[in-house]
C-alpha positions as CSV (number, residue, x, y, z in Angstrom):
1,X,72.6,93.1,158.6
2,X,73.7,91.1,161.8
3,X,72.2,92.5,165.0
4,X,74.9,94.5,166.9
5,X,77.1,94.6,163.8
6,X,77.3,97.8,161.7
7,X,78.7,96.1,158.6
8,X,76.7,94.2,156.0
9,X,77.5,90.5,155.8
10,X,79.6,89.8,152.7
11,X,77.8,87.6,150.2
12,X,79.6,84.4,149.4
13,X,79.1,85.3,145.7
14,X,80.9,88.6,146.0
15,X,84.4,87.4,145.5
16,X,83.7,85.2,142.4
17,X,81.6,88.1,141.0
18,X,84.5,90.5,141.4
19,X,86.8,88.1,139.7
20,X,84.3,87.7,136.8
21,X,84.2,91.5,136.4
22,X,88.0,91.7,136.4
23,X,88.0,89.2,133.5
24,X,85.7,91.1,131.3
25,X,87.0,91.9,127.8
26,X,87.0,95.7,128.3
27,X,86.4,98.3,131.0
28,X,82.9,99.7,131.7
29,X,84.1,102.9,133.3
30,X,82.5,106.0,131.8
31,X,85.8,107.4,130.3
32,X,86.7,104.0,128.8
33,X,83.3,103.6,127.2
34,X,83.4,107.1,125.8
35,X,86.9,106.5,124.4
36,X,85.9,103.1,122.9
37,X,82.8,104.5,121.2
38,X,84.7,107.6,119.9
39,X,87.3,105.3,118.2
40,X,84.4,103.9,116.1
41,X,84.2,100.4,114.5
42,X,87.3,99.2,113.0
43,X,87.2,96.5,110.2
44,X,88.7,93.2,111.1
45,X,91.0,91.4,108.6
46,X,91.1,88.2,110.6
47,X,89.0,86.3,108.0
48,X,91.2,87.5,105.2
49,X,94.4,86.4,107.0
50,X,93.0,83.0,108.0
51,X,91.7,82.5,104.5
52,X,95.0,83.3,102.8
53,X,97.1,81.4,105.4
54,X,95.1,78.2,105.2
55,X,94.9,78.2,101.5
56,X,98.6,79.0,101.1
57,X,99.7,76.1,103.3
58,X,97.3,73.7,101.8
59,X,98.0,74.4,98.1
60,X,101.8,74.6,98.5
61,X,102.0,71.4,100.6
62,X,99.6,69.8,98.0
63,X,102.3,70.5,95.3
64,X,105.0,69.1,97.6
65,X,103.0,66.0,98.3
66,X,102.0,65.5,94.7
67,X,105.6,66.0,93.4
68,X,107.0,63.6,96.0
69,X,104.2,61.1,95.3
70,X,105.2,61.2,91.6
71,X,109.0,60.8,92.6
72,X,110.1,63.9,90.8
73,X,113.3,65.8,91.6
74,X,113.3,68.2,94.6
75,X,114.0,71.2,92.3
76,X,110.6,70.6,90.7
77,X,109.1,71.1,94.2
78,X,110.8,74.5,94.5
79,X,109.9,75.7,90.9
80,X,106.2,74.7,91.3
81,X,106.0,75.8,94.9
82,X,107.4,79.3,94.2
83,X,105.2,79.7,91.1
84,X,102.2,78.8,93.3
85,X,103.2,81.3,96.1
86,X,103.4,84.2,93.5
87,X,100.7,83.4,91.0
88,X,98.1,81.7,93.2
89,X,98.8,84.1,96.1
90,X,98.3,87.1,93.7
91,X,95.2,85.4,92.3
92,X,93.7,85.0,95.7
93,X,94.5,88.6,96.8
94,X,93.0,89.9,93.5
95,X,89.9,87.9,94.0
96,X,89.5,89.0,97.5
97,X,90.1,92.6,96.5
98,X,87.4,92.4,93.9
99,X,85.0,90.6,96.2
100,X,85.5,93.0,99.0
101,X,85.2,96.0,96.7
102,X,81.9,94.7,95.3
103,X,80.4,94.7,98.8
104,X,81.8,98.3,99.5
105,X,80.4,99.5,96.2
106,X,77.0,97.9,96.9
107,X,76.8,99.6,100.3
108,X,77.7,103.0,98.7
109,X,75.1,102.4,96.0
110,X,72.4,101.8,98.8
111,X,73.5,104.9,100.6
112,X,73.0,107.0,97.4
113,X,69.5,105.4,96.9
114,X,68.6,106.3,100.5
115,X,69.8,109.9,100.1
116,X,67.7,110.3,96.9
117,X,64.6,108.8,98.6
118,X,65.0,111.0,101.6
119,X,65.0,114.1,99.5
120,X,62.2,112.9,97.2
121,X,59.8,111.3,99.8
122,X,61.0,112.3,103.3
123,X,57.6,111.3,105.0
124,X,57.8,107.8,103.5
125,X,61.3,107.4,104.7
126,X,60.4,108.6,108.1
127,X,57.7,106.1,108.3
128,X,60.3,103.4,107.5
129,X,62.4,104.6,110.4
130,X,59.3,104.5,112.6
131,X,58.5,101.0,111.8
132,X,62.1,99.9,112.2
133,X,62.2,101.5,115.7
134,X,58.9,100.1,116.6
135,X,60.1,96.6,115.8
136,X,62.9,97.2,118.4
137,X,60.2,97.9,121.0
138,X,59.9,101.6,121.0
139,X,56.3,103.1,121.2
140,X,54.3,106.1,121.9
141,X,56.1,109.4,122.6
142,X,59.4,107.6,123.0
143,X,59.1,106.3,119.5
144,X,58.2,109.6,118.1
145,X,61.2,111.3,119.8
146,X,63.5,108.7,118.6
147,X,62.2,109.1,115.0
148,X,62.8,112.8,115.2
149,X,66.3,112.3,116.6
150,X,67.3,109.9,113.8
151,X,65.8,111.8,111.0
152,X,67.3,115.1,112.0
153,X,70.7,114.0,110.8
154,X,70.8,112.7,107.2
155,X,73.9,110.6,107.8
156,X,72.5,108.8,110.9
157,X,69.2,108.4,108.9
158,X,71.0,106.7,105.9
159,X,73.2,104.5,108.0
160,X,70.2,103.2,109.9
161,X,68.5,102.4,106.7
162,X,71.6,100.7,105.3
163,X,71.8,98.4,108.4
164,X,68.2,97.8,109.3
165,X,66.4,97.9,106.0
166,X,69.0,96.3,103.8
167,X,70.8,94.2,106.5
168,X,74.2,95.5,105.4
169,X,77.0,96.6,107.7
170,X,77.9,100.3,107.2
171,X,81.5,99.5,108.3
172,X,83.3,97.8,105.5
173,X,86.8,96.5,105.1
174,X,89.2,98.2,102.9
175,X,89.6,96.2,99.6
176,X,93.4,96.9,99.5
177,X,94.0,95.9,103.2
178,X,91.9,92.8,102.8
179,X,94.0,91.8,99.6
180,X,97.3,92.5,101.3
181,X,96.3,90.5,104.4
182,X,95.3,87.6,102.2
183,X,98.5,87.7,100.1
184,X,100.9,88.1,103.1
185,X,99.3,85.1,104.9
186,X,99.3,83.1,101.7
187,X,103.0,83.8,101.0
188,X,104.2,83.3,104.6
189,X,102.3,80.2,105.4
190,X,102.7,78.7,101.9
191,X,106.5,79.1,102.1
192,X,106.8,76.8,105.1
193,X,106.5,73.5,103.2
194,X,109.2,74.7,100.8
195,X,111.9,75.6,103.4
196,X,113.3,72.1,104.0
197,X,113.8,71.7,100.1
198,X,115.3,75.2,99.8
199,X,118.0,74.7,102.4
200,X,118.6,71.0,101.7
201,X,117.6,69.4,105.0
202,X,117.7,65.7,105.3
203,X,114.4,63.7,105.0
204,X,112.8,66.8,103.5
205,X,109.3,65.4,103.1
206,X,109.1,64.4,106.8
207,X,110.2,67.8,107.9
208,X,108.0,69.6,105.4
209,X,105.0,67.6,106.6
210,X,105.7,68.3,110.3
211,X,106.3,72.0,109.7
212,X,103.1,72.3,107.6
213,X,101.1,70.4,110.2
214,X,102.3,72.9,112.8
215,X,101.2,75.8,110.5
216,X,97.7,74.3,110.2
217,X,97.4,73.8,113.9
218,X,98.7,77.3,114.8
219,X,96.3,79.0,112.3
220,X,93.4,77.0,113.7
221,X,94.4,77.8,117.3
222,X,94.8,81.5,116.5
223,X,91.4,81.5,114.8
224,X,89.8,80.3,118.0
225,X,90.5,83.7,119.5
226,X,87.5,84.9,117.4
227,X,85.2,81.9,118.1
228,X,83.7,80.0,121.0
229,X,85.7,76.9,120.1
230,X,88.6,76.0,122.4
231,X,92.0,76.5,120.8
232,X,92.9,72.9,120.6
233,X,89.6,72.0,118.8
234,X,90.0,74.7,116.3
235,X,93.6,73.8,115.7
236,X,92.8,70.1,115.1
237,X,89.9,71.0,112.8
238,X,92.2,73.1,110.6
239,X,94.9,70.4,110.8
240,X,92.3,67.8,109.6
241,X,91.3,69.9,106.7
242,X,94.9,70.4,105.6
243,X,95.7,66.8,106.0
244,X,92.9,65.6,103.8
245,X,94.0,68.0,101.0
246,X,97.6,66.9,101.3
247,X,96.6,63.2,101.3
248,X,94.5,63.7,98.1
249,X,97.4,65.5,96.4
250,X,99.9,62.8,97.3
251,X,97.4,60.1,96.1
252,X,97.1,61.8,92.8
253,X,100.9,62.2,92.4
254,X,101.5,58.6,93.4
255,X,98.9,57.4,91.0
256,X,100.6,59.1,88.1
257,X,104.0,57.7,89.3
258,X,102.5,54.2,89.2
259,X,101.0,54.7,85.8
260,X,104.2,56.1,84.4
C-alpha cells in the first residue's frame, strides 16, 4: 500500500488476468458449476461426423476423378456417385454402429462382472478401490474415508472400477446416433462433387474439384475446434489427404483410358 493512500496499488497484471478469465471456456460460479455437473457427460459425435464427411467427399470425388480420367460420359459419374452415396454411406454407418455397439456391450459386460465380484468378494473389491485411490495420492484416514464413501454406493463403486481398473469410459456414445451422424455427413459431403454434373454446369470437373476442395478444408477447419491445431493448419491437412486420394483415383482412371 502506498503511504497516505488507502487504496491498494493495482497490479499491472490485473487487467490481462481479468481478460483471460473472461475468455475461459465456461463459468466457474457456484451455480454454473452445479448446473454443468448435474447435466452429466454427454457423448460427442464429432469423430463420427468428421469420419463420415471426409470419407464421403474422398470416395465420391475419387469416383468423379476416376471416371473423368477414363473419359467416360457424365451420366456414369452420377450413376456411380449416387450408388456410392447410398451403398458406401450405409456400409460405413453400419460398420460404425457395430463398432460402437461392441464397445458399449463390452463396458456393460465389465459392469456386470464387477457387480458379481462386489457381491461375491466385497473385501477384495474394497482393496482394489483402496489401491486405486492410493495411486491418486490419498493416504491415511482420508484414504479410508474415501474408500468408505465410494463403496457405500454400488453404482459409484462399479463406475470407478470400469474407469480405473479397466481404463474404459463409463460414458459411451449411442450406436444409433453415431451411425446416423456418419451417414448424414457421408451423404451431404459426398454429394458435393456430384452437384455440377447433376445440374449440368459448364467445366464440371473444375467446379467439382474446387467445391470438393472447399469441403475438405471446411471439415478440417471445423475439426480444429476440438484440437490444439489452428483452423488453417487442420484445414490444409485434410485438404492434402483428400487431394492425394483424388490424384490416385484420377491416375488409375487415366491409366485405364490410355490402355483402352
